[in-house]
C-alpha positions as CSV (number, residue, x, y, z in Angstrom):
1,M,35.7,158.2,101.0
2,S,36.7,154.6,100.3
3,K,40.3,153.6,101.1
4,A,42.3,151.6,98.6
5,L,43.5,148.2,99.7
6,V,46.4,146.2,98.1
7,C,46.1,142.4,97.5
8,V,49.2,140.5,98.6
9,N,48.5,137.8,96.0
10,C,48.1,139.8,92.8
11,G,49.5,143.2,94.0
12,K,46.6,145.1,92.6
13,E,44.8,147.9,94.4
14,F,41.1,147.4,95.1
15,K,38.4,149.3,96.9
16,V,36.3,148.3,99.9
17,G,33.4,146.1,98.6
18,A,35.4,144.8,95.6
19,W,36.5,141.7,97.4
20,Y,36.7,139.4,94.4
21,N,38.6,139.3,91.0
22,C,42.1,138.4,92.4
23,E,44.4,137.7,89.4
24,G,41.5,138.3,87.0
25,N,39.5,135.4,88.5
26,P,36.0,136.6,89.4
27,T,35.5,133.8,92.0
28,R,38.8,134.3,93.8
29,K,38.9,136.7,96.8
30,H,41.6,139.2,97.3
31,V,44.0,138.7,100.3
32,V,45.5,141.5,102.4
33,E,48.1,141.5,105.2
34,S,47.1,139.7,108.3
35,K,45.5,141.7,111.1
36,T,44.7,140.6,114.7
37,Y,41.6,141.7,116.5
38,Y,41.0,141.6,120.3
39,S,37.9,141.1,122.5
40,D,37.1,141.1,126.2
41,S,35.3,137.7,125.7
42,D,37.4,134.6,125.1
43,R,34.7,133.3,122.6
44,F,33.3,136.5,121.2
45,Q,31.3,135.9,118.0
46,V,30.5,138.4,115.2
47,N,28.1,137.7,112.4
48,A,30.5,139.2,109.9
49,V,28.8,138.2,106.6
50,P,25.0,137.5,106.9
51,Q,23.6,134.5,105.0
52,T,21.7,135.4,101.9
53,S,19.8,133.6,99.2
54,M,19.0,134.4,95.6
55,I,17.0,132.9,92.8
56,G,19.0,131.1,90.1
57,N,18.4,131.1,86.3
58,Q,15.9,128.2,86.4
59,G,14.1,129.6,89.4
60,E,15.9,127.6,92.0
61,R,16.8,129.1,95.3
62,I,20.6,129.4,95.9
63,N,21.8,129.8,99.5
64,I,24.9,131.9,99.9
65,P,26.4,131.0,103.3
66,G,27.4,133.7,105.7
67,M,30.4,133.9,108.0
68,I,30.4,134.0,111.8
69,V,33.8,134.9,113.3
70,T,34.6,133.3,116.6
71,F,37.4,134.7,118.7
72,M,39.7,132.1,120.4
73,N,41.1,133.3,123.8
74,G,39.9,136.8,122.9
75,T,41.9,137.1,119.6
76,Y,41.1,136.6,115.9
77,A,43.5,137.0,113.0
78,T,42.5,137.2,109.4
79,T,43.8,138.1,105.9
80,D,40.3,138.4,104.5
81,P,39.6,142.1,103.6
82,E,35.9,141.7,104.0
83,L,36.2,140.4,107.5
84,Q,38.7,143.1,108.4
85,E,36.3,145.8,107.3
86,V,33.6,144.4,109.5
87,L,35.9,143.7,112.5
88,D,37.4,147.2,112.3
89,R,33.9,148.4,113.2
90,R,32.7,145.6,115.5
91,A,35.8,144.7,117.5
92,P,37.7,148.0,118.0
93,M,39.7,146.9,121.1
94,S,43.4,147.7,121.0
95,K,46.1,145.2,121.9
96,D,47.3,147.4,124.8
97,V,43.8,147.4,126.4
98,W,43.4,143.7,125.8
99,M,46.8,143.0,127.4
100,E,46.1,145.2,130.4
101,K,42.8,143.4,131.1
102,R,44.5,140.0,130.9
103,L,47.6,140.7,133.1
104,T,47.6,139.0,136.5
105,P,48.9,141.1,139.4
106,E,52.2,139.2,139.3
107,L,52.7,139.8,135.6
108,R,51.7,143.5,136.0
109,T,54.3,143.9,138.9
110,G,57.0,142.2,136.7
111,R,56.2,144.5,133.8
112,D,56.3,147.5,136.0
113,R,59.7,146.5,137.4
114,A,61.1,145.9,133.9
115,I,59.9,149.4,132.9
116,I,61.4,151.0,136.0
117,S,64.8,149.2,135.4
118,Q,64.8,150.3,131.8
119,Q,64.1,153.9,132.8
120,Q,66.8,153.8,135.5
121,A,69.3,152.5,132.9
122,L,68.4,155.4,130.6
123,I,68.8,157.9,133.5
124,D,72.2,156.4,134.4
125,E,73.3,156.6,130.7
126,L,72.2,160.3,130.5
127,K,74.1,161.1,133.7
128,A,77.3,159.5,132.4
129,K,77.0,161.4,129.1
130,N,76.4,164.6,131.1
131,A,79.4,164.0,133.3
132,E,81.5,163.3,130.2
133,L,80.4,166.6,128.6
134,Q,81.1,168.5,131.8
135,A,84.6,167.0,131.9
136,N,85.3,167.8,128.3
137,K,84.1,171.4,128.8
138,A,86.3,171.9,131.9
139,A,89.4,170.5,130.0
140,E,88.9,173.0,127.1
141,P,90.4,176.4,127.6
142,D,88.1,179.3,127.5
143,E,88.3,180.9,124.0
144,V,88.2,184.5,125.3
145,M,90.9,183.9,127.8
146,A,93.0,181.8,125.4
147,G,93.4,184.8,123.1
148,A,94.6,187.0,126.0
149,K,97.5,184.8,127.0
150,G,100.9,186.3,126.7
151,K,99.6,189.9,126.5
152,S,100.2,192.2,129.3
153,K,99.3,195.8,130.0
154,I,102.9,196.9,129.6
155,A,103.2,195.5,126.1
156,R,100.5,197.7,124.7
157,N,102.6,200.9,124.7
C-alpha cells in the first residue's frame, strides 16, 4: 500500500516513486514538508540514491549521479520526498532517544528538576481546586434537609 504525499509547491498529491513532474514539469522534483532525522553518529552517512548510468540515444554513456546524505551533529533535515522515503527506513531514531543520548548529567539533572517542579505545580493547583470544591460543598445546604425545614411532627396532624 503506497501512501499519498502532497507537494508543497504545486499542491498535488503524488505517490512514492513519482518524485518528479512538479507543476507539470517532468524535470522538476516535488517538495514536501521538512522532516528532521537523527543518528547516534555525528557524521552518519547514508547512500540514499545510488549512482546509475544509462545509454543515450547515440550510444553514449550517461551518468546519473547518486546522493549521499551526511548528518551534521547527528541530524539531517530535508524536504526531498525521495530522501525522506529512504531515511524513514535507514535512520529510524526518534528525537527523544537522540536527545537522551546527548544529554550531559548536568542537563539531565536540570531537566528532571524542571519536570518535578512542573508536576508539583500541578499537584498544588489540583489541591487548591479540591479545597475550593470542598468549601463550596460545605456552604451549600443539603437538599434533603432543606426541604424538611419548618416542618415539625406536630404540624402533620
